[in-house]
C-alpha positions as CSV (number, residue, x, y, z in Angstrom):
1,G,-10.1,-8.6,-5.4
2,F,-8.9,-7.8,-2.4
3,S,-9.1,-9.3,0.8
4,E,-10.9,-7.1,3.9
5,K,-8.0,-6.7,5.7
6,E,-6.6,-5.2,2.4
7,A,-9.3,-3.7,1.4
8,D,-9.7,-1.7,5.0
9,I,-5.9,-0.7,5.1
10,I,-6.9,0.9,1.6
11,Q,-9.4,2.5,2.9
12,D,-8.3,3.9,5.7
13,V,-5.1,5.4,4.0
14,L,-7.3,7.2,1.5
15,L,-10.1,8.3,3.9
16,T,-7.6,9.9,6.1
17,S,-5.7,11.6,3.3
18,D,-8.8,13.6,2.6
19,L,-9.5,14.1,6.3
20,F,-5.7,15.6,6.7
21,G,-7.3,17.7,3.7
22,I,-4.4,15.7,1.3
23,Q,-7.0,15.3,-1.7
24,S,-4.4,14.5,-4.2
25,H,-3.8,10.8,-2.3
26,G,-7.4,10.5,-1.2
27,M,-10.4,8.8,-2.7
28,Q,-10.3,11.0,-6.0
29,R,-7.5,8.3,-6.9
30,M,-10.4,5.4,-6.8
31,V,-11.2,6.2,-10.7
32,R,-7.3,6.2,-11.3
33,Y,-6.6,2.9,-9.4
34,H,-9.6,0.8,-10.9
35,K,-8.1,1.8,-14.3
36,G,-4.6,0.8,-13.5
37,I,-6.1,-2.6,-12.1
38,T,-8.1,-2.6,-15.1
39,N,-4.9,-2.8,-17.7
40,G,-3.2,-4.5,-15.4
41,L,-0.8,-1.9,-13.9
42,I,-2.0,-2.6,-10.5
43,K,-1.8,-6.2,-9.6
44,I,-4.3,-6.8,-6.6
45,D,-2.5,-10.4,-6.4
46,A,1.0,-8.7,-5.5
47,K,2.7,-10.5,-2.8
48,P,5.7,-7.7,-1.5
49,E,8.8,-9.3,-1.6
50,I,11.7,-8.4,1.4
51,V,14.8,-8.2,-1.1
52,K,16.9,-7.5,1.4
53,E,17.2,-6.8,5.2
54,T,19.4,-5.6,7.7
55,P,18.5,-5.4,11.6
56,I,17.8,-1.8,11.0
57,S,16.3,-1.9,7.3
58,A,14.5,-3.7,4.7
59,V,14.3,-2.9,0.9
60,I,10.9,-4.6,-0.1
61,D,9.4,-5.0,-3.8
62,G,6.3,-4.3,-4.1
63,H,5.4,-6.1,-7.4
64,D,3.0,-3.7,-8.6
65,G,0.7,-3.6,-5.8
66,M,-1.3,-1.1,-4.3
67,G,1.6,1.3,-2.4
68,Q,-1.1,1.5,0.7
69,L,-0.8,-2.1,1.2
70,L,3.1,-2.0,1.0
71,G,3.5,1.4,3.1
72,H,1.4,-0.4,5.8
73,M,4.3,-3.7,5.7
74,A,7.0,-1.6,5.8
75,M,5.7,0.8,8.4
76,E,4.9,-2.6,10.6
77,M,8.5,-4.1,9.9
78,A,9.9,-0.4,10.8
79,I,8.5,-0.6,13.9
80,E,9.3,-4.2,14.8
81,K,12.7,-3.0,13.7
82,A,12.9,-0.2,16.2
83,K,11.9,-2.3,19.3
């Protein structure tokens, strides 16, 4: 399964989406994610890979992992690059 940190990130994104009224990206997606994981479409052990990086940008391959985790990683990289 996901690590506790990964689960916290996913949960935070889903709940925040619901709280902001964006139900299409909230907790209702859990059924879809469960099916995707069960059918092998979503890889719970996926490790994002930096394919290309410059001082101001990066291309990351998520390898079919959870988008919330890739988005979190990408945002952390963007913040560091902005500094």
